[in-house]
C-alpha positions as CSV (number, residue, x, y, z in Angstrom):
1,M,57.6,142.8,113.6
2,F,57.9,142.2,109.9
3,N,61.0,140.1,110.3
4,K,59.3,137.9,112.9
5,F,56.3,137.4,110.6
6,F,58.7,136.6,107.7
7,N,60.6,134.1,109.8
8,N,57.4,132.4,110.9
9,Q,56.3,132.1,107.3
10,M,59.7,130.7,106.2
11,K,59.6,128.2,109.1
12,A,56.1,127.0,108.1
13,K,57.3,126.5,104.5
14,I,60.3,124.5,105.6
15,S,58.1,122.4,107.9
16,N,55.7,121.6,105.1
17,A,58.6,120.7,102.8
18,L,60.1,118.4,105.5
19,R,56.8,116.6,106.0
20,T,56.3,116.2,102.2
21,K,59.9,115.0,101.4
22,F,60.4,112.8,104.4
23,Q,56.8,111.7,105.1
24,R,57.7,108.0,105.1
25,F,60.2,108.5,107.9
26,G,57.4,109.3,110.3
27,L,58.9,112.4,111.9
28,S,56.9,113.7,114.8
29,N,55.6,117.3,114.8
30,E,58.1,118.2,117.5
31,A,60.9,116.8,115.4
32,V,59.8,118.7,112.3
33,D,59.6,121.9,114.4
34,R,63.1,121.5,115.8
35,I,64.6,120.7,112.3
36,A,62.8,123.7,110.8
37,S,64.0,126.0,113.5
38,A,67.6,125.0,112.8
39,L,67.2,125.4,109.0
40,E,65.4,128.8,109.1
41,K,68.6,130.3,110.5
42,T,70.3,129.9,107.1
43,V,67.5,129.6,104.6
44,T,66.5,133.1,103.5
45,A,64.5,132.4,100.4
46,E,61.8,129.8,99.5
47,S,63.9,128.8,96.5
48,D,66.7,127.7,98.8
49,I,64.5,125.2,100.8
50,E,64.9,122.3,98.4
51,N,68.7,122.6,98.4
52,A,68.7,122.9,102.2
53,L,66.8,119.6,102.5
54,A,69.3,117.9,100.3
55,E,72.3,118.9,102.5
56,A,74.2,116.3,104.5
57,S,73.7,118.4,107.6
58,T,69.9,118.1,107.2
59,M,70.3,114.3,107.0
60,T,72.2,114.5,110.3
61,L,69.4,116.4,112.0
62,I,66.8,114.0,110.7
63,A,68.8,111.0,111.8
64,E,69.3,112.5,115.3
65,E,65.6,113.1,115.7
66,L,64.7,109.5,114.5
67,Q,67.3,108.1,116.9
68,K,65.8,110.1,119.8
69,S,62.3,108.8,118.8
70,A,63.5,105.2,118.6
71,D,65.3,105.5,122.0
72,A,62.2,106.9,123.6
73,E,60.0,104.1,122.2
74,R,62.5,101.5,123.5
75,R,62.4,103.0,126.9
76,T,58.6,103.1,126.9
77,R,58.4,99.4,125.8
78,S,61.1,98.5,128.4
79,N,59.1,100.1,131.1
80,L,55.9,98.4,130.0
81,Q,57.6,95.0,129.7
82,K,59.0,95.5,133.3
83,S,55.5,96.3,134.5
84,F,54.1,93.3,132.8
85,D,56.8,91.0,134.2
86,D,56.1,92.3,137.6
87,Y,52.4,91.7,137.2
88,K,53.1,88.1,136.0
89,K,55.2,87.5,139.1
90,A,52.5,88.7,141.3
91,H,49.9,86.6,139.4
92,P,51.5,83.3,138.4
93,T,49.7,81.1,135.8
94,D,49.7,77.4,135.2
95,D,51.4,77.8,131.8
96,P,55.1,76.9,132.4
97,N,56.1,77.9,128.8
98,P,54.3,81.1,127.9
99,T,54.5,82.2,124.2
100,P,57.3,84.8,123.8
101,P,56.2,88.1,122.4
102,A,56.6,88.6,118.6
103,P,59.5,90.7,117.4
104,D,58.7,94.4,117.3
105,K,58.4,95.4,113.7
106,K,58.8,99.0,114.5
107,D,62.3,98.4,115.8
108,D,63.2,96.8,112.4
109,E,61.6,99.7,110.5
110,S,63.5,102.3,112.6
111,S,66.8,100.5,112.1
112,A,66.2,100.3,108.3
113,I,65.4,104.0,108.1
114,L,68.5,105.0,110.1
115,K,70.7,102.8,107.9
116,E,69.1,104.3,104.8
117,L,69.8,107.8,106.1
118,A,73.4,106.9,107.0
119,A,74.0,105.7,103.5
120,L,72.4,108.8,102.0
121,K,74.4,111.1,104.2
122,A,77.6,109.2,103.2
123,R,76.8,109.8,99.5
124,L,76.1,113.5,100.2
125,D,79.3,113.9,102.2
126,A,81.3,112.3,99.3
127,R,79.6,114.6,96.8
128,D,80.4,117.7,99.0
129,A,84.0,116.5,99.5
130,S,84.5,116.0,95.8
131,A,83.1,119.5,95.0
132,R,85.3,121.1,97.6
133,S,88.4,119.2,96.3
134,D,87.7,120.4,92.7
135,E,87.2,124.0,93.9
136,L,90.4,124.1,95.9
137,R,92.4,122.3,93.2
138,S,91.4,125.1,90.8
139,K,92.4,127.8,93.3
140,V,95.8,126.1,93.8
141,L,96.5,126.0,90.1
142,D,95.5,129.6,89.8
143,G,97.8,130.5,92.8
144,L,100.7,128.7,91.3
145,K,100.3,130.3,87.9
146,A,99.9,133.8,89.4
147,S,103.2,133.3,91.3
148,G,105.1,132.5,88.1
149,R,105.1,128.7,88.8
150,D,103.8,127.7,85.4
151,D,106.0,124.8,84.3
152,A,103.3,122.3,83.2
153,A,105.4,119.2,83.7
154,I,106.2,120.1,87.3
155,T,102.7,121.2,88.0
156,N,101.3,117.9,86.7
157,I,103.8,115.9,88.9
158,I,103.0,117.7,92.2
159,M,99.2,117.8,91.5
160,R,99.0,114.1,90.7
161,G,98.4,113.2,94.4
162,F,96.3,116.2,95.2
163,T,94.5,115.8,98.6
164,V,92.5,118.1,100.8
165,G,92.6,117.8,104.6
166,K,89.6,118.6,106.9
167,D,91.2,121.9,108.0
168,D,92.8,122.9,104.7
169,T,92.0,126.2,103.0
170,A,93.0,127.6,99.7
171,D,95.8,129.6,101.3
172,T,97.3,126.6,103.2
173,L,97.1,124.5,100.1
174,I,98.7,127.1,97.8
175,A,101.6,127.6,100.3
176,R,102.1,123.8,100.5
177,Y,102.1,123.3,96.7
178,K,104.3,126.3,96.1
179,D,106.9,124.5,98.4
180,S,106.4,121.3,96.5
181,Y,106.8,123.1,93.1
182,D,110.0,124.9,94.2
183,S,111.5,121.6,95.6
184,D,110.8,119.7,92.4
185,Y,112.0,122.7,90.3
186,K,115.3,122.8,92.0
187,M,115.7,119.0,91.8
188,I,115.3,119.1,88.0
189,H,117.0,122.4,87.1
190,G,119.3,123.1,90.0
191,D,119.6,126.4,92.0
192,G,120.4,128.7,89.0
193,A,118.0,130.3,86.7
194,V,115.5,127.8,85.4
195,P,115.7,126.7,82.7
196,P,119.4,127.5,82.5
197,V,120.3,130.6,80.5
198,G,120.5,129.6,76.9
199,G,118.7,126.4,77.5
200,F,120.2,123.0,78.5
201,F,122.8,123.4,75.7
202,P,124.1,126.9,75.9
203,K,124.9,128.7,72.6
204,R,128.5,129.3,71.8
205,E,129.4,133.0,71.8
206,S,130.8,134.4,68.5
207,P,134.6,134.8,68.7
208,D,136.0,138.4,68.9
209,K,137.2,139.7,65.4
210,N,140.5,140.8,66.7
211,E,141.1,137.5,68.4
212,F,140.3,135.7,65.1
213,A,142.7,137.9,63.1
214,G,145.5,137.3,65.6
215,A,145.0,133.5,65.3
216,V,145.2,133.7,61.5
217,N,148.5,135.7,61.6
218,R,150.1,133.2,63.9
219,L,149.2,130.4,61.6
220,K,150.7,132.3,58.6
221,E,153.9,132.9,60.5
222,K,154.2,129.2,61.2
223,G,153.6,128.4,57.5
224,V,150.3,126.6,58.1
225,L,148.5,129.2,56.0
226,P,150.0,131.0,53.0
227,K,151.1,134.6,53.5
228,D,149.2,137.2,51.6
229,K,150.9,138.3,48.3
230,Q,152.5,141.7,48.3
């Protein structure tokens, strides 16, 4: 019982916010009720209402309701026009060139509102897509680093063209960029340990002492080096 009362209260608050924020769109009471019913399923606190009204999905609901209203008005006017035309046929006048009806301003207003909503939704979609891309990019970088793939140069190369598909998740992207990292890593460093043991210019090992002493003795025997004095 309490939940039902709470939901009704929340729906009323959402409805009032819709009427206030989108008053100039001329939403009908029925349209407001349908939109509020959809939003109350996810809005659990009054402080969330403003954010919910700014979502692209809410713009879609509003645009759909306005389109329904515009279509209904056009059907009504079409039916009235047909009735009027039928009446004129049944009651001809002497005027061979009757004055055509003036353009319907309401049609222009509805079209302008729908265009404005479409532009607003496009901006919100772009904002959401950018935020999602930034979030997933950060998760990919964390995933690469956590797996030991922390060569900054290679990471910068593979992340330069970072893109997010509609169905991409953090897991699919991390797997994809791990493959890209490994591919570039091998191309640069080869299949061995990377970077190569000892770096790109391996250090020379110190010669064995016995081997050095033997080389000295051979040079003495050949007279290249003086023999030690007795």
